[in-house]
Phi, psi and omega in degrees: 000334178297333185258002184298315184297308183292327176297318178297321178296311182296323182287337181250352187297311182299318179294317182288324176295323177292319179295319183296325180286327182287312173216116188296108176265153192260349180197167176237133177246116184240135182248133187085115190300315180224135003271347187299315180294319179299314179297320181297320178289326174299313180297318181300318180292322180290324182264349181073039180228151182287152180234134171253130183246127179253128177268132187253330183159279186297325181299339176247328181285330188238309188302326176298344180283348178275121192301321183276342181273326186305313180303323182285331174292315178302313179301315179302313180287331179285324188268342180289157181288326176202160182231152179234137175239141180280356174207163179296323177300319180293323177298318177302317180296325177294316179301327176299334176278014179067039175251137183300132179298330183292337184277349191252125176256132178267118177228098181294160177289162174249197179218152174274104186285346179278326179275312187259097180217162182288128177244153178305130183299317181298318177293323180295317185287324175297317183295324183266359180061044180255148179297129184297325186266354184282160171272131188236128170250131183240139175227125184240125181164160179300148179274073181236156182305321186289342180279344171070026181297332178298325177290319180300319180295316181289325176289324178301320179302318179295316184291318182302336179292340182249356180229103179295141177076010179283137183233147180237128177242126181246127181246125181150166180222155181167181186294339183267010185299315180302311181297321177292323176294322177292325177292321176302314179290323179299321183268006174062044182248019187300332184273351185235350178239128179228129175262108189262004179077188177292150177227143178299149186296329179290349177268340184301322180304326179291322177293311181298319180291331179282337184279154171278326178204149176240152186234146170218108185248056180287154174267343174204152177202160172264270174225094184288116181297331180298332180290311179292328181291321178295315181291324178297335172274004178085008180261121181297156184236134170257120185210156180288153182276069182225153175058224185271005183297319180295332177291324181287307179271060186281354180222143174300350180279352184256331182169202189229123173273132183229166174272173184273074178205152178299319184294314180297319181292324180294322179292325179293316182292319176305314181294318182295320180291333183264358181266142178266099185273143174272087187292327178296320181288320175306312182294310182300316181296316183288325186284355181289332180263099182264172177293333175296322175296316176302315179300320180295320181290321178292321178302319179296321180294315181298315179297323179296320181286329176292318179297317178297325181290323180288332176290000000 
């Protein structure tokens, strides 16, 4: 991993230099501080053009803890013309790396309103072959330790004792699949918990629309798109109070924020299942921030750095 950034720079320099000579571009927009951002800043210095680096989550929440990677992340953020963070929490983490707050722009992610919209629950369940009358909890995310599916399964066990016919569907793939399957068997939940593997993005609106509530029990996050995508489909979210999630669930009308424990998550799911949500309002409010809006905000940052350079 120590060589990824410099390798990316060396592997792309000749092609970028040729492109720059063919049509003079005025800036570089790089996403993920390391290794992509590091390579981009090296390119910017070699070609004499400004670079904007966007932090997405793991690159700031995890990578700076690596002793040999941290100096390159710090150098990247110090030497780039401007930086973008997808949440206020991520901006705070960057400031903790001794980077000026004035240099960092917070631009949250958006959502595709054409794909993620509220669909009739009955139609969604029929399409997915789910029981129409059951209560459905959904959890979408990679099967990795940081996503906390093990907490969701244990919390679900507690809640299911008070809700007959409750089902949990987990969408995602990853290294913890075998351990999660063993946990389901250990808790005797084989008939109510299903790990369905990865699903194409275009299928997710049907799953979100079919669910009564979706969960994300991450230990860390940048700006998790699955939360906004669920809300855009009108489905409330129960999620941990980490990263940009409090910015997304900024109102109790959108979902329930919980702490990182089975008990807190179980209470959150219970509360969500017993609440009469205004799903149409949840969908409409969330779908207002589109990727087009995000693009306009990124464009403004890029134009500002170009103008500062010309001055």
